[in-house]
GUPAVO-367058 format. One line per 10 residues: number of its first residue (from 0); for each residue x, y, z of C-alpha. Coordinates in Angstrom, 1 decimal, m for minus. Layout:
GUPAVO-367058
NUM	X:Y:Z  ...
END
This chain:
GUPAVO-367058
0	7.3:m33.7:m2.6  10.5:m31.7:m3.2  13.9:m33.1:m2.4  15.3:m30.7:0.3  19.5:m30.9:0.2  20.6:m29.1:2.9  18.9:m26.8:5.8  19.1:m23.4:6.0  22.3:m22.1:6.7  21.4:m19.2:8.5
10	19.2:m21.2:11.3  20.7:m20.3:14.9  20.9:m22.4:18.2  19.0:m20.2:20.0  17.5:m20.9:23.9  13.9:m20.4:24.0  12.0:m17.0:25.5  15.0:m15.1:24.2  14.7:m11.8:22.7  12.6:m11.6:20.1
20	14.1:m11.7:16.3  14.9:m8.4:15.3  16.0:m7.6:11.6  16.8:m4.5:10.0  14.1:m3.7:6.7  16.6:m4.5:3.7  17.2:m1.7:1.2  14.7:m1.9:m1.5  17.3:m1.5:m4.4  18.4:m4.9:m2.8
30	15.7:m6.3:m3.4  14.7:m5.2:m6.3  16.5:m8.1:m8.4  15.3:m11.1:m6.6  18.2:m13.7:m5.1  16.1:m17.0:m4.4  16.6:m18.2:m1.2  17.3:m22.4:m0.3  14.2:m24.3:m0.7  14.2:m24.7:3.2
40	14.1:m27.4:5.7  13.7:m28.2:9.3  15.4:m30.2:12.5  12.8:m31.3:15.6  15.1:m33.5:18.1  13.3:m35.2:21.0  12.1:m33.8:23.9  14.3:m35.9:26.4  14.1:m35.5:30.2  12.5:m32.5:30.0
50	9.0:m32.0:31.1  7.0:m29.2:28.8  4.0:m27.0:30.2  1.6:m25.8:27.4  1.5:m22.4:29.2  2.5:m20.0:26.5  6.1:m19.2:27.8  9.1:m21.4:26.3  11.5:m20.8:29.3  12.0:m24.9:30.0
60	12.3:m25.9:26.6  15.5:m27.4:25.5  17.4:m25.7:22.7  15.9:m25.8:19.3  16.9:m24.9:15.3  14.4:m22.2:14.8  12.6:m22.2:11.4  12.8:m18.5:10.5  10.3:m16.1:8.9  12.0:m13.0:9.0
70	13.8:m12.1:5.8  11.7:m9.5:3.5  11.7:m12.5:0.2  9.3:m14.2:2.6  6.7:m11.5:2.8  3.4:m11.8:0.2  1.1:m8.5:0.1  3.5:m5.4:0.5  1.6:m2.8:m1.8  m0.4:0.2:m0.4
80	1.9:0.1:2.5  0.6:m3.0:4.0  4.0:m4.3:5.1  6.7:m1.9:6.6  9.0:m4.0:8.3  10.1:m7.1:10.6  8.6:m5.2:13.4  5.2:m5.3:11.6  5.3:m9.3:11.1  8.0:m11.6:11.2
90	8.4:m14.3:13.6  10.3:m17.7:14.6  9.2:m21.7:14.8  10.3:m24.3:17.2  9.4:m28.0:17.5  10.7:m30.7:20.0  9.1:m34.2:19.9  8.7:m37.4:21.6  6.4:m40.4:20.9  3.0:m39.2:21.9
100	3.5:m35.4:20.8  5.0:m32.3:18.4  5.2:m29.3:20.7  5.4:m26.4:18.5  6.7:m23.1:19.9  6.0:m19.7:17.6  7.3:m16.3:18.5  5.8:m13.3:16.4  6.6:m10.4:16.4  3.5:m8.1:15.4
110	3.2:m4.5:15.9  m0.7:m4.9:16.5  m2.3:m7.9:17.4  m5.5:m8.9:16.5  m7.8:m11.6:18.4  m11.3:m12.7:18.0  m13.5:m12.3:21.2  m16.1:m14.6:22.0  m18.9:m12.2:20.6  m17.9:m13.0:17.4
120	m19.4:m15.4:14.8  m16.7:m18.3:14.0  m19.7:m18.9:10.9  m16.5:m17.3:8.7  m14.6:m20.5:7.8  m11.5:m18.3:7.4  m12.0:m16.3:10.7  m10.2:m13.0:10.8  m7.9:m13.2:13.5  m3.9:m12.6:13.5
130	m2.7:m16.6:13.2  0.0:m18.8:12.2  m1.1:m21.8:10.0  0.8:m25.1:9.8  0.2:m28.0:7.2  2.1:m31.3:7.5  2.3:m33.6:4.3  3.1:m36.9:6.1  3.4:m38.9:2.6  4.9:m36.3:0.9
140	2.7:m36.6:m2.1  1.1:m33.0:m2.3  2.4:m32.1:m6.3  m0.7:m28.8:m6.3  m3.1:m27.5:m4.9  m7.1:m27.9:m5.8  m8.3:m31.4:m5.9  m5.0:m33.4:m5.6  m5.4:m36.3:m4.2  m2.3:m36.1:m2.8
150	m3.4:m33.8:0.0  m6.0:m36.8:1.5  m3.8:m37.5:4.1  m2.5:m33.2:5.0  m3.3:m32.0:7.9  m3.3:m28.0:8.7  m3.4:m26.6:12.2  m5.1:m22.8:13.0  m3.0:m21.2:15.7  m4.9:m18.0:16.8
160	m5.8:m16.6:19.9  m9.6:m17.0:19.7  m11.4:m16.7:23.1  m14.1:m19.3:21.9  m11.5:m22.0:21.4  m8.9:m20.8:24.3  m6.7:m23.4:25.1  m7.7:m25.6:22.1  m6.3:m26.0:18.3  m8.4:m25.7:15.2
170	m7.6:m28.6:12.9  m8.4:m28.0:9.6  m9.4:m30.3:6.6  m8.7:m28.0:3.3  m9.4:m30.1:0.8  m12.4:m31.6:2.2  m14.0:m28.0:3.9  m14.2:m29.4:7.4  m12.7:m27.9:10.9  m13.3:m28.9:14.2
180	m10.9:m29.0:17.7  m8.1:m31.0:17.4  m9.1:m33.7:19.9  m6.1:m34.3:22.6  m4.4:m31.2:21.3  m3.5:m28.3:23.0  m2.5:m24.4:22.3  m2.0:m21.5:24.7  m1.6:m18.2:23.1  0.2:m15.5:25.3
190	0.6:m11.5:24.2  2.7:m9.3:25.3  2.3:m5.6:24.2  5.1:m4.4:25.3  7.5:m6.3:23.3  4.8:m6.5:20.7  5.3:m10.3:20.8  2.7:m13.4:20.7  3.9:m16.5:22.0  1.4:m19.8:20.8
200	2.6:m23.0:22.2  1.1:m26.2:21.5  1.0:m30.1:21.8  m0.4:m32.0:19.3  m0.7:m35.5:19.8  1.0:m37.3:16.5  m2.4:m39.5:16.1  m3.5:m35.9:14.5  m0.9:m35.4:12.0  0.4:m38.9:10.9
210	m1.6:m41.6:8.5  m2.6:m44.8:10.7  m0.2:m46.9:11.5  2.4:m44.8:10.9  4.7:m43.6:14.2  7.1:m40.9:15.2  10.6:m42.1:15.5  14.2:m40.4:14.7  14.9:m40.2:10.7  11.1:m39.7:9.6
220	10.9:m37.2:7.8  7.5:m35.1:6.3  6.7:m32.0:4.8  5.5:m28.6:5.8  4.1:m25.8:5.2  4.6:m22.6:7.9  2.6:m19.1:6.9  1.8:m15.8:9.3  m1.3:m14.2:8.8  m1.3:m10.4:9.7
230	m4.8:m8.7:9.9  m3.5:m4.9:10.7  m6.8:m3.3:9.7  m9.7:m3.1:11.9  m12.8:m3.6:8.7  m10.7:m5.8:6.7  m11.9:m9.5:7.1  m9.0:m10.6:4.9  m5.4:m10.6:5.9  m3.0:m7.7:4.6
240	0.3:m9.5:4.9  1.5:m13.1:5.3  5.2:m14.2:5.8  5.5:m18.2:4.7  8.8:m20.1:5.0  8.9:m21.5:1.5  7.8:m17.8:m0.1  11.6:m16.8:m0.7  12.2:m19.7:m2.8  11.2:m17.2:m6.4
250	9.4:m14.6:m7.5  6.5:m16.6:m8.0  5.4:m18.6:m4.8  5.1:m21.9:m6.1  2.6:m23.5:m3.6  3.7:m26.8:m4.4  7.1:m26.2:m2.8  7.2:m26.8:0.9  9.8:m27.7:3.4  10.6:m30.8:5.3
260	10.7:m31.6:8.6  13.4:m34.2:9.9  12.6:m35.7:13.6  16.4:m36.1:15.0  17.4:m38.2:18.8  19.0:m35.0:18.9  20.6:m32.2:16.9  23.9:m29.5:18.3  23.6:m26.9:15.3  27.1:m25.6:16.3
270	28.6:m29.5:16.5  26.7:m31.5:13.9  26.2:m31.8:10.3  23.4:m30.7:8.5  21.7:m34.2:7.9  20.6:m35.1:3.9  17.0:m35.4:3.3  15.8:m37.8:1.4  13.8:m37.4:m1.8  10.1:m37.6:m1.5
280	8.5:m40.5:m3.4  7.2:m40.1:m6.6  3.8:m39.5:m6.9  1.4:m42.3:m7.8  m1.9:m40.2:m9.2  m1.7:m38.4:m12.3  m3.4:m35.0:m13.1  m4.4:m32.9:m15.4  m1.7:m30.9:m17.1  m1.5:m27.6:m18.9
290	m2.3:m28.8:m21.9  m5.0:m31.2:m20.8  m7.1:m27.7:m19.4  m6.2:m26.0:m22.7  m7.6:m28.4:m24.8  m10.7:m28.4:m22.9  m11.0:m24.5:m23.1  m10.4:m24.4:m26.7  m12.7:m27.5:m27.0  m15.2:m25.5:m25.6
300	m14.6:m22.8:m27.6  m14.9:m24.2:m30.9  m18.2:m24.6:m29.6  m20.8:m21.6:m29.8  m23.4:m20.5:m26.9  m26.8:m21.0:m28.5  m30.3:m20.1:m27.1  m32.6:m22.6:m25.8  m36.2:m21.5:m26.6  m39.5:m23.1:m27.1
310	m38.7:m25.4:m29.9  m35.7:m26.7:m27.8  m36.3:m30.5:m26.9  m33.4:m30.8:m24.7  m31.6:m27.8:m23.2  m28.2:m29.8:m22.4  m27.8:m30.3:m26.8  m28.5:m26.9:m27.9  m24.7:m26.3:m28.5  m24.3:m29.6:m29.5
320	m23.2:m33.4:m28.0  m19.7:m32.5:m28.0  m19.8:m28.7:m26.0  m22.6:m30.1:m23.7  m19.7:m33.3:m23.0  m16.7:m30.4:m22.3  m19.3:m28.6:m20.4  m20.1:m31.6:m18.0  m16.5:m32.2:m17.6  m15.6:m28.5:m16.9
330	m18.5:m28.5:m14.4  m17.1:m31.7:m12.6  m13.6:m30.5:m12.2  m15.1:m26.9:m10.8  m17.6:m29.2:m8.0  m14.3:m30.8:m6.5  m12.1:m27.6:m6.6  m11.5:m27.2:m2.6  m13.8:m24.3:m1.6  m11.2:m23.3:1.1
340	m8.5:m23.2:m2.1  m11.4:m21.0:m3.8  m11.7:m18.7:m1.3  m8.2:m17.9:m0.6  m7.5:m17.9:m4.3  m9.6:m14.4:m4.5  m8.1:m13.7:m1.1  m4.9:m13.3:m2.5  m6.0:m11.6:m5.3  m7.9:m8.6:m3.2
350	m4.7:m8.0:m1.5  m2.5:m7.8:m4.5  m0.4:m10.5:m3.4  0.6:m10.8:m6.6  3.7:m13.5:m6.1  1.3:m16.2:m4.7  m1.4:m15.2:m7.3  0.8:m15.6:m9.9  2.2:m19.3:m8.3  m1.0:m20.4:m8.0
360	m2.2:m20.0:m11.7  0.5:m22.1:m12.9  m1.6:m25.3:m12.6  m5.2:m26.8:m12.2  m8.3:m24.5:m12.5  m6.2:m21.4:m11.8  m4.2:m22.0:m14.5  m7.4:m22.4:m16.6  m8.5:m19.1:m15.8  m5.1:m17.5:m16.2
370	m5.5:m18.3:m19.9  m9.1:m17.5:m20.0  m9.1:m13.8:m18.8  m5.7:m14.0:m21.3  m7.6:m15.2:m24.1  m10.9:m12.7:m23.4  m8.8:m9.5:m22.9  m7.4:m10.4:m26.3  m10.8:m10.4:m28.0  m12.2:m7.8:m25.7
380	m10.2:m5.2:m28.1  m12.7:m5.4:m31.1  m15.6:m2.9:m30.4  m19.3:m4.5:m31.2  m21.5:m2.7:m34.0  m23.7:0.3:m32.8  m27.0:m0.5:m30.7  m25.3:m4.0:m30.0  m24.2:m5.1:m25.7  m21.4:m7.5:m26.1
390	m21.6:m9.9:m23.1  m18.5:m11.3:m21.8  m18.5:m13.9:m19.0  m15.8:m13.5:m16.7  m13.7:m16.1:m15.9  m13.9:m16.2:m12.2  m17.7:m14.6:m12.4  m19.4:m11.6:m13.2  m19.9:m9.9:m16.6  m17.6:m7.3:m18.9
400	m20.2:m5.5:m21.1  m19.2:m3.6:m23.9  m21.3:m1.3:m25.9  m20.5:1.5:m28.7  m21.4:4.1:m26.2  m19.5:2.8:m22.4  m18.3:m0.2:m21.0  m18.9:m1.5:m17.8  m18.8:m4.7:m15.3  m21.4:m6.6:m13.3
410	m20.0:m8.2:m9.7  m16.1:m8.0:m11.2  m13.5:m10.9:m9.6  m10.9:m13.2:m10.0  m7.2:m13.1:m11.5  m6.5:m10.1:m14.0  m9.7:m8.1:m14.6  m8.1:m4.8:m13.6  m6.4:m5.4:m17.3  m9.6:m4.8:m18.8
420	m9.6:m1.0:m17.0  m6.2:m0.4:m18.3  m6.5:m2.2:m21.6  m10.0:m1.5:m22.5  m11.3:0.7:m20.5  m14.4:0.6:m17.8  m16.8:3.2:m17.5  m18.2:1.6:m13.9  m18.8:m1.2:m11.6  m21.9:m2.2:m10.3
430	m22.3:m5.0:m7.4  m25.0:m6.8:m6.5  m23.3:m8.7:m3.5  m20.7:m6.3:m2.7  m19.8:m7.3:1.0  m18.9:m11.1:m0.5  m14.6:m11.1:m1.4  m15.5:m13.5:m4.3  m17.9:m10.8:m5.9  m16.1:m7.9:m6.5
440	m12.4:m6.8:m7.2  m10.6:m4.6:m4.9  m7.4:m4.0:m7.1  m9.9:m2.8:m9.8  m12.2:m0.4:m7.8  m8.7:1.3:m6.0  m7.6:1.9:m9.7  m11.2:3.2:m10.2  m11.4:5.4:m7.3  m7.8:7.3:m8.0
450	m8.8:8.3:m11.8  m9.0:11.7:m13.2  m12.0:11.5:m13.3  m13.2:9.1:m11.0  m14.6:6.2:m12.2  m18.0:5.3:m10.4  m18.9:1.9:m8.8  m22.2:1.3:m7.5  m22.8:m0.4:m3.9  m25.5:m0.4:m1.7
460	m23.5:m1.6:1.3  m19.5:m0.3:2.6  m17.2:m2.8:2.4  m13.3:m2.2:3.5  m11.8:m0.9:0.5  m7.8:m0.1:1.2  m7.6:3.4:1.1  m11.1:4.4:1.8  m12.0:6.1:4.5  m15.3:4.3:6.8
470	m18.3:6.2:5.4  m16.5:7.9:3.1  m18.1:5.3:0.1  m20.9:6.3:m2.1  m24.1:4.7:m1.7  m27.0:3.8:m3.9  m30.3:4.6:m2.9  m33.4:1.7:m4.6  m35.3:3.3:m7.3  m33.1:6.3:m7.8
480	m32.0:7.0:m11.5  m28.2:8.2:m11.7  m27.0:9.4:m14.9  m24.3:8.0:m16.3  m21.9:9.4:m19.4  m23.0:7.1:m22.6  m26.1:5.7:m20.9  m29.7:7.4:m20.4  m29.4:6.0:m16.4  m28.4:3.5:m14.0
490	m31.4:2.5:m11.1  m31.1:0.3:m7.9  m33.7:m2.2:m7.2  m33.3:m3.6:m3.7  m35.4:m2.9:m0.5  m35.1:m0.6:2.9  m37.1:m1.9:5.8  m38.5:0.9:8.2  m35.2:0.5:10.7  m32.9:1.3:7.6
500	m32.0:m2.6:6.9  m31.2:m3.1:3.5  m31.6:m7.3:1.3  m27.4:m8.3:0.9  m28.5:m8.1:m2.8  m29.6:m5.3:m5.0  m30.5:m5.5:m8.4  m29.3:m2.8:m11.1  m31.2:m1.4:m14.2  m28.7:m0.1:m16.8
510	m30.8:1.7:m19.5  m28.5:3.3:m22.7  m29.8:5.5:m24.6  m32.1:4.7:m27.7  m30.9:1.4:m27.1  m31.7:m2.0:m24.9  m32.2:m2.2:m21.4  m30.3:m4.6:m19.0  m32.0:m5.6:m15.1  m29.6:m7.7:m13.6
520	m31.3:m8.9:m10.9  m29.1:m10.2:m8.3  m30.3:m12.6:m5.6  m33.2:m10.9:m3.8  m35.3:m9.0:m6.6  m38.8:m9.4:m6.5  m41.4:m9.7:m8.8  m43.1:m6.8:m6.6  m39.7:m4.8:m7.0  m39.6:m5.2:m10.5
530	m43.2:m3.4:m10.7  m41.8:0.2:m9.7  m39.4:0.0:m12.5  m41.8:0.7:m15.6  m39.9:m1.2:m18.2  m39.8:m4.1:m20.1  m36.0:m4.9:m19.6  m34.6:m6.4:m23.2  m31.5:m8.5:m21.6  m32.1:m10.4:m18.2
540	m29.0:m11.8:m16.0  m30.8:m13.8:m13.4  m28.6:m16.0:m10.7  m30.3:m19.2:m11.1  m29.3:m19.4:m7.5  m32.3:m16.8:m7.0  m34.9:m18.8:m5.0  m37.4:m17.2:m7.8  m35.6:m17.1:m10.6  m38.1:m18.9:m13.2
550	m40.6:m16.7:m11.8  m38.2:m13.4:m12.2  m37.5:m14.5:m15.5  m41.3:m15.0:m17.0  m42.4:m11.7:m14.7  m39.8:m9.5:m17.1  m40.7:m11.8:m20.5  m36.9:m10.4:m22.0  m35.7:m10.6:m25.6  m32.4:m12.4:m23.7
560	m32.3:m14.8:m20.5  m29.1:m15.2:m19.6  m28.6:m17.3:m16.9  m25.6:m16.6:m14.4  m23.5:m18.4:m11.5  m22.7:m21.5:m13.2  m19.6:m22.5:m13.4  m18.3:m21.5:m10.8  m15.9:m22.9:m7.7  m17.4:m23.7:m5.0
570	m17.9:m20.3:m2.5  m20.7:m21.8:0.1  m21.0:m24.7:2.4  m23.8:m26.8:1.7  m25.5:m25.6:4.7  m26.0:m22.2:3.2  m26.9:m23.4:m0.6  m23.8:m25.0:m1.7  m22.7:m24.4:m5.3  m25.1:m24.1:m8.3
580	m24.2:m26.9:m10.6  m24.7:m27.1:m15.0  m27.2:m29.5:m14.5  m29.3:m27.4:m12.0  m29.2:m24.4:m14.9  m30.4:m27.0:m17.7  m33.2:m28.1:m15.7  m34.2:m24.1:m15.0  m33.5:m23.9:m18.4  m36.7:m26.3:m19.0
590	m38.5:m24.9:m16.3  m38.2:m20.9:m18.7  m39.5:m22.3:m21.6  m40.8:m20.5:m23.9  m38.4:m17.7:m23.0  m34.5:m17.1:m24.9  m32.3:m18.5:m22.3  m28.2:m18.9:m22.6  m25.4:m20.2:m20.4  m21.9:m19.0:m21.2
600	m19.1:m21.0:m20.1  m16.2:m18.7:m18.5  m14.3:m16.5:m21.4  m17.1:m16.7:m23.6  m19.2:m13.7:m25.0  m22.3:m13.1:m27.7  m24.0:m10.7:m28.8  m27.3:m9.1:m27.7  m28.8:m6.7:m30.3
END
């Protein structure tokens, strides 16, 4: 990937198992002007004659040069008091090798250690547990996040205190979205609470790291990234703070700048001169540049979203052949975007890891989304005419609704969405799937909660929101009318079982005074639920992923039916529903005839009168 000219000069030669790393917090005034750290490089020397036993204690290890994660510039996630200094989270990583294995020792300072017990389901692809993530790029050809062919040989390992996987090491293929236990790898985690130290020790066979036919040898160089994830809130499923080896190289954290690891026979930092790292080979694959993404966005927005109806022969052609071609291209890019990358991008946004979010937004689909929200903010300044609802499709999912009497959001998520609150104003928010991090925007909700007067958000399930005490969140009841300024009322639609359980998704009915009525169906609303609302909505927003979407649409028989959950990056594994594709949405439009139906691309808007 990146040419590394020298080692970090601050690396010290220290024996393993020594005192935990300590460092005084820097003066905030000193870090206000960001001084980039050097591009990092590391050395792993051969094990030699010493025998290493993987037991979580590094006392028998030879001396090794540490990879240091101690500097405040390496921190991501400091808002609302999430980071309290090096004693909150910091660490050092050590590596030695032999012909068969790479040995990894990690010493983490963490004031509260979060493990994962055996009774916690591991169905979540990103388990809520303190962990260290190490990714290797043996060919040094990864140039960006997302669907980069250079990532095919990359291997990611998760070091974590998970009872169910005790003694094993998780091998994670982030590009393909698979996760299993690395065959032949061993990992032991120990915790010393009195010293606030967590130790990870592992042996990783080289065949899990290197491509077939490649052998470890002195002078071999591979690129590498090391990140510590710190989960300090019991109810939070997302990490509040991250410490990254390459996070200190600029105000924005560039995900394409990794460090490099060189294997050496022996190295003495006090005696030997730091080796010169060779340049990474020039990538042979070609990816879309920013200009290509801009051309795709502008090409789509030169066309207009059009309604299909009973006279439409082919919904794909309702906006023209060129629009269909461009939307098909966009859908292919979204389909191939790695699901884990999408989830983690949302996680970074949710916990206001601004430097990481900004760095990710420099290239690929995140750049497309960033440009889209910037353009949407510009166009949203103009107020719609009286008795007109202007519906904006947010780039990463959800809706911004403008009218002459109020503005609100539905399932808001994605980079930059809080700017709508600051620039145009948001009176309230409704969330149909509030527990999913890809269906809400916590920084926006925090701003709304702290505003005077407070801006209401409607939820039927409690979730972790930084600063909100457990049990303090206002939760709606189904079929109760809630008064809102600029509207007649807002009504939640859902079910509560006899034992108090609710469906994971709720719908919402929004009524304007002397104006239209909008129904957001969510994923669980049924025709029986709709019999209770007593009105025929003018506007229906229904998910194509709803198992009864066509049935719901025909029952409602709205003047306008908007199909949502199209043009989203993957959120769920195939066994849990997978991704809703553009092609399926076109088939659904045919099934919904003779209703007037429309599909909006990211950033598009439409006026509904």
